[in-house]
C-alpha positions in Angstrom: 21.8 7.5 -22.3 20.3 10.8 -23.3 18.5 12.6 -20.5 15.7 15.0 -21.4 15.5 18.6 -20.1 12.3 17.8 -18.3 13.9 14.8 -16.6 16.7 17.0 -15.4 14.1 19.4 -14.0 12.4 16.7 -12.1 15.7 15.5 -10.7 16.7 19.1 -9.6 13.3 19.9 -8.1 13.2 16.6 -6.2 16.7 16.9 -4.8 15.9 20.4 -3.4 12.5 19.2 -2.2 13.8 16.0 -0.3 14.7 16.7 3.3 17.6 14.2 2.9 18.5 15.2 -0.7 19.7 12.5 -3.1 19.4 8.7 -2.7 22.9 8.4 -1.4 21.6 10.1 1.8 18.4 8.1 2.4 18.1 5.0 0.2 19.6 2.7 3.0 18.4 0.8 6.0 17.6 3.9 8.0 13.9 5.0 8.3 13.3 8.7 7.5 9.9 10.1 8.3 10.5 13.9 8.2 8.5 15.4 5.3 9.3 18.7 3.7 7.8 21.9 5.2 4.5 23.2 3.8 6.2 26.0 1.9 8.6 23.6 0.2 5.7 21.2 -0.8 3.7 24.1 -2.3 6.7 25.3 -4.3 7.4 21.7 -5.4 3.7 21.3 -6.5 4.0 24.3 -8.8 7.4 23.2 -10.1 6.2 19.7 -10.9 3.1 21.1 -12.7 5.2 23.3 -14.9 7.6 20.5 -15.6 4.8 18.2 -16.7 3.8 20.9 -19.2 7.4 21.2 -20.3 7.6 17.4 -20.7 4.6 17.4 -23.0 6.1 20.0 -25.3 9.5 18.3 -25.2 7.9 14.9 -26.0 6.2 16.4 -29.1 9.5 17.9 -30.3 11.5 14.7 -29.7 8.8 12.7 -31.5 9.3 14.9 -34.5 13.1 14.3 -34.3 12.4 10.5 -34.3 10.1 10.8 -37.3 12.7 12.9 -39.2 15.5 10.4 -38.3 13.5 7.4 -39.3 14.5 7.4 -43.1 18.2 7.5 -42.2 17.8 4.4 -40.0 17.9 2.4 -43.3 21.5 3.3 -43.5 22.4 2.9 -39.9 20.3 1.9 -36.9 22.5 4.1 -34.7 20.9 7.2 -36.2 17.7 6.6 -34.2 19.4 5.7 -31.0 19.7 9.1 -29.4 16.4 10.6 -30.6 14.5 7.5 -29.3 16.3 7.8 -25.9 15.3 11.5 -25.8 11.7 10.5 -26.6 11.6 7.8 -23.9 13.1 10.2 -21.3 10.8 13.1 -22.0 7.6 10.9 -22.3 8.5 9.2 -19.0 9.0 12.6 -17.4 5.3 13.4 -18.1 4.2 10.5 -15.9 7.1 11.1 -13.4 6.2 14.7 -12.8 2.5 14.0 -12.5 3.0 11.1 -10.1 5.2 13.4 -7.9 2.4 16.0 -7.9 0.5 13.5 -5.8 3.3 11.8 -3.9 4.8 15.2 -2.9 2.1 15.8 -0.3 3.1 13.2 2.3 6.2 11.3 1.2 9.4 12.1 3.1 11.9 11.4 0.2 11.3 10.7 -3.5 13.7 9.1 -6.0 15.7 11.8 -7.8 17.2 9.6 -10.5 15.3 8.7 -13.6 16.7 5.1 -13.8 15.6 4.3 -10.2 12.2 5.9 -10.8 11.8 3.8 -13.9 12.6 0.6 -12.0 10.2 1.7 -9.2 7.4 2.4 -11.6 7.8 -0.5 -14.1 9.3 -3.3 -12.0 8.1 -2.5 -8.5 11.6 -2.1 -7.0 14.5 0.4 -7.2 16.9 -2.3 -8.3 16.3 -4.4 -11.4 16.0 -7.7 -9.6 14.3 -11.1 -10.1 15.4 -12.8 -6.9 12.0 -14.3 -6.3 9.2 -15.3 -8.7 6.9 -12.6 -9.9 3.1 -12.7 -10.3 1.9 -12.9 -14.0 2.4 -9.5 -15.8 -1.4 -9.5 -16.5 -2.0 -9.3 -12.7 0.8 -6.8 -12.0 0.2 -4.3 -14.8 -1.6 -1.2 -13.6 -2.9 -3.3 -10.6 -3.8 -0.3 -8.4 -5.6 1.8 -11.1 -7.6 -1.3 -12.1 -8.5 -2.0 -8.5 -9.7 1.5 -7.7 -13.2 1.1 -9.2 -13.8 -2.0 -7.1 -12.4 -0.3 -4.1 -14.7 2.7 -4.6 -17.8 0.5 -5.2 -17.0 -1.3 -1.9 -16.5 2.0 -0.1 -19.9 3.3 -1.4 -21.7 0.1 -0.4 -20.3 0.3 3.1 -20.7 4.1 3.5 -24.4 4.1 2.4 -25.5 0.6 3.3 -28.4 2.0 5.4 -29.6 4.6 2.9 -32.9 3.7 1.2 -32.9 4.0 -2.6 -34.8 7.0 -4.1 -37.8 6.6 -6.3 -37.4 7.4 -9.9 -34.4 6.9 -12.2 -33.4 10.6 -12.3 -33.7 11.1 -8.6 -31.7 7.9 -7.9 -29.0 8.8 -10.4 -28.7 12.3 -9.0 -28.5 11.0 -5.4 -25.9 8.3 -6.2 -23.8 10.9 -8.1 -24.0 13.3 -5.2 -23.1 10.6 -2.7 -20.1 9.5 -4.8 -18.8 13.0 -4.9 -19.3 13.4 -1.1 -17.5 10.1 -0.4 -14.5 11.0 -2.6 -14.3 14.4 -0.9 -14.3 12.8 2.6 -11.5 10.4 1.7 -9.4 13.1 0.0 -9.9 15.4 2.9 -8.9 12.7 5.4 -5.9 11.8 3.4 -4.7 15.4 3.1 -5.2 16.0 6.8 -3.1 13.1 7.8 -0.3 13.6 5.3 -0.1 17.3 6.0 0.0 16.7 9.7 2.8 14.1 9.1 4.8 16.7 7.2 4.3 19.7 9.4 6.8 18.7 12.0 9.0 21.7 11.3 6.6 24.5 12.3 7.2 28.1 11.6 10.3 29.4 13.3 8.4 32.2 15.1 6.4 29.6 17.1 7.8 29.1 20.6 8.8 25.6 21.7 5.8 25.5 24.1 3.3 26.2 21.2 5.0 23.6 19.1 4.4 21.1 21.9 0.8 22.1 22.3 0.0 22.0 18.6 1.7 18.6 18.2 -0.3 17.2 21.2 -3.6 18.5 19.6 -2.5 17.0 16.3 -1.8 13.6 17.8 -5.1 13.7 19.8 -7.1 14.4 16.6 -5.5 11.6 14.8 -6.0 9.1 17.6 -9.6 10.2 17.9 -10.1 9.2 14.2 -8.3 5.9 14.7 -10.4 5.1 17.8 -13.6 5.8 15.9 -12.6 3.6 13.0 -11.5 0.8 15.4 -15.0 0.9 16.9 -16.6 0.9 13.4 -14.5 -2.1 12.4 -15.3 -3.9 15.6 -19.0 -3.6 14.9 -18.7 -4.5 11.3 -16.6 -7.6 12.1 -19.0 -8.8 14.7 -21.8 -8.7 12.1 -19.5 -10.5 9.6 -18.6 -13.2 12.0 -22.2 -14.0 12.8 -22.7 -15.0 9.1 -19.8 -17.5 9.3 -22.1 -20.4 10.3 -24.4 -20.0 7.4 -22.2 -21.8 4.9 -19.5 -24.6 4.9 -16.8 -23.1 2.8 -13.1 -22.9 3.8 -12.2 -20.0 6.0 -10.1 -16.9 5.6 -9.2 -15.0 8.8 -8.5 -11.2 8.5 -6.8 -9.4 11.3 -6.3 -5.7 11.7 -3.7 -4.4 14.2 -5.1 -1.8 16.7 -1.9 0.4 16.7 -1.5 3.2 14.2 0.4 6.5 14.0 -0.1 7.8 10.5 -3.4 6.5 9.2 -2.0 3.6 7.1 -4.0 1.1 9.2 -6.9 2.9 10.8 -7.3 6.0 8.7 -10.6 6.7 7.0 -9.5 5.4 3.6 -8.0 2.3 5.2 -11.4 1.6 6.9 -12.8 1.1 3.4 -9.7 -0.7 2.3 -10.2 -3.4 4.9 -13.7 -4.0 3.6 -12.3 -4.1 0.0 -9.8 -6.8 1.0 -12.5 -8.8 2.8 -14.8 -8.6 -0.2 -12.1 -10.0 -2.4 -11.4 -12.9 0.0 -15.2 -13.6 0.1 -15.0 -14.5 -3.6 -13.3 -17.8 -2.5 -13.7 -18.1 1.2 -15.9 -17.3 4.2 -14.2 -14.6 6.2 -13.9 -14.1 9.9 -12.4 -10.8 10.9 -11.1 -9.2 14.1 -9.3 -6.1 15.3 -6.5 -7.4 17.5 -4.7 -5.7 20.4 -2.2 -8.6 20.8 -0.9 -11.7 19.0 -2.4 -13.7 21.8 -5.8 -12.6 20.5 -4.7 -13.8 17.0 -3.9 -17.3 18.1 -6.9 -17.6 20.5 -9.2 -16.6 17.7 -7.7 -19.1 15.3 -8.0 -21.9 17.9 -11.6 -20.9 18.7 -12.5 -21.1 15.0 -10.9 -24.5 14.7 -12.8 -25.8 17.7 -16.1 -24.3 16.4 -15.7 -25.4 12.8 -13.5 -28.6 12.9 -14.5 -29.7 9.4 -13.8 -26.3 7.7 -10.1 -25.6 7.0 -8.6 -22.2 7.7 -6.9 -21.7 4.4 -5.8 -18.0 4.7 -4.7 -15.7 7.5 -4.1 -12.0 6.6 -2.6 -9.7 9.1 -2.7 -5.9 8.4 -0.5 -3.8 10.6 2.6 -1.7 10.7 5.9 -3.6 10.7 9.5 -4.0 9.5 11.9 -6.8 8.8 12.3 -7.6 12.5 8.7 -7.3 13.9 5.0 -6.8 13.4 3.6 -3.8 15.3 1.2 -5.9 17.4 2.0 -6.6 21.0 2.5 -10.2 22.2 0.0 -9.5 25.1 -2.3 -6.8 26.3 0.1 -5.6 29.0 1.1 -2.0 28.5 4.8 -2.6 28.3 4.5 -5.8 26.3 7.0 -6.0 23.3 6.0 -6.2 19.7 5.7 -9.6 18.0 9.3 -10.0 16.8 11.5 -12.7 15.3 12.6 -13.7 18.8 9.0 -14.1 20.0 7.8 -16.3 17.2 6.8 -19.7 18.7 6.7 -23.2 17.2 3.5 -24.1 15.4 1.6 -21.1 16.5 -0.6 -21.3 13.4 -1.4 -25.0 14.0 -5.1 -24.3 13.8 -4.7 -23.5 10.1 -4.6 -26.1 7.4 -1.2 -27.7 6.7 -0.6 -25.6 3.5 -2.3 -22.4 4.7 -1.3 -19.0 3.3 -0.2 -16.4 5.9 -0.2 -12.9 4.4 1.7 -10.2 6.3 0.1 -6.9 5.2 2.9 -5.0 6.9 5.8 -3.0 5.4 9.2 -4.6 4.9 8.3 -7.8 6.8 9.9 -9.8 3.9 12.9 -7.6 3.4 16.5 -8.9 3.5 17.6 -12.2 5.2 16.4 -13.5 8.5 13.3 -11.5 8.5 10.2 -12.1 10.5 8.3 -13.7 7.6 11.0 -16.2 7.1 11.0 -17.0 10.8 7.3 -17.6 10.9 7.7 -20.0 7.9 10.5 -21.8 9.7 8.4 -22.2 12.9 5.3 -23.4 11.0 6.5 -26.0 8.4 4.3 -26.4 5.3 2.7 -23.0 5.7 3.3 -20.4 3.0 4.1 -16.9 4.3 3.7 -14.0 1.9 5.4 -10.7 2.9 6.5 -7.4 1.2 10.2 -6.7 0.7 9.5 -2.9 0.5 7.1 -0.4 2.0 3.6 -1.6 1.2 0.5 0.2 -0.1 -2.8 -1.4 -1.3 -2.1 -5.2 -1.5 -4.2 -7.6 -3.7 -4.1 -11.4 -3.3 -4.3 -13.5 -6.4 -6.1 -16.9 -6.2 -5.9 -20.2 -8.1 -8.0 -23.3 -7.7 -6.2 -26.5 -6.9 -8.1 -29.8 -6.7 -11.3 -27.9 -6.2 -9.9 -25.8 -3.4 -9.0 -22.1 -3.8 -5.6 -21.0 -2.6 -3.4 -17.9 -2.6 -1.0 -18.0 -5.6 0.6 -14.6 -5.3 0.2 -11.3 -3.5 0.7 -8.1 -5.5 1.0 -4.6 -3.9 1.9 -1.0 -4.5 2.9 1.8 -4.5 4.3 0.9 -8.0 1.6 2.1 -10.4 2.6 0.6 -13.7 4.0 -2.7 -12.6 3.0 -3.8 -9.1 5.4 -5.5 -6.6 5.1 -9.2 -5.9 5.3 -10.3 -2.3 8.1 -12.7 -1.4 7.0 -16.2 -0.5 8.6 -18.3 2.3 7.9 -21.9 3.0 9.8 -24.7 4.8 8.9 -28.3 4.0 
């Protein structure tokens, strides 16, 4: 396999940039959260930008070599093999380096090898595996870029729902454009604040240990203030949403958001709008009840209350958005301060009995479907007939796919990022 110069540059830059270096040091069961220092990230940004420009030039040169070699392929197909490999490597390096320009900001470690990066981008996994059925390619291909316009429209509608429209086409167009720019700036600023904070754990050497402690405490307080504010906003929004539930008689989807967050992936400003985007998508097929939950006891009490209030309306979908891993979901089993997280060992029999017999339970939580004997599999075992969808990798921006079966909509697959070109498909667990 021919490796282009630009691919080698991305590999070298990323190896130096990663706190843990190559994949051999970090692509395992351990969880690494230490991001590069600010100086390293800035240097990597410049290097990735220059590499992208280099890759564009190299792609043009390799394309000329392919064109020049094409006539000789009539004699032997082997003539084109190396020029085509060079072209593939250099063209992929354009996308690779540009993607890392964005991911460099808040990601602890990035893949250094081109083959692993290709699998990650095109197949949604580091390894080339087809262990479980995938969603249709038409649903996976560029899932996140295709979903962004709908996400932004939802964010705009939520952010400016109380703003009265301006009079006149020009005035309205100008105001909408201005508000769109403002909204994008707010989300970008919030994202950079959280990711930079997550990466600035190695403060400048001249700071004393006491100052490091003080700055870290202020940092955490600022983040928790943002999360608390967004929790209150979601509580108010969900109360309003739940009041509309009695107006129709469709099947019900219940959307839960965990109240614990440490990095903005659940309760950050962008995720506040993400929850509304997910709910809007569910509303195309179901009526939605939503709740921010402080414990799993609240989850099951809410489901039982809905079943008692609307006995003739099946609960077809339950979506739980929180942090997690293969052993647990980061929602406590009760409101007690020292209560443990909801883990494999705490899953009870028929806890989701309020739902329909073939209900879909979606775990919007990282790694909850990873490996064997994971928490998603345990929930499926304890709730026979229910279909549990869960990611086998870290999760970013999930999107459920629906199909209609005998006049009733149901979840067919769940796709999710961060794979840009070819999205992941969540694993499905079900026990008859």
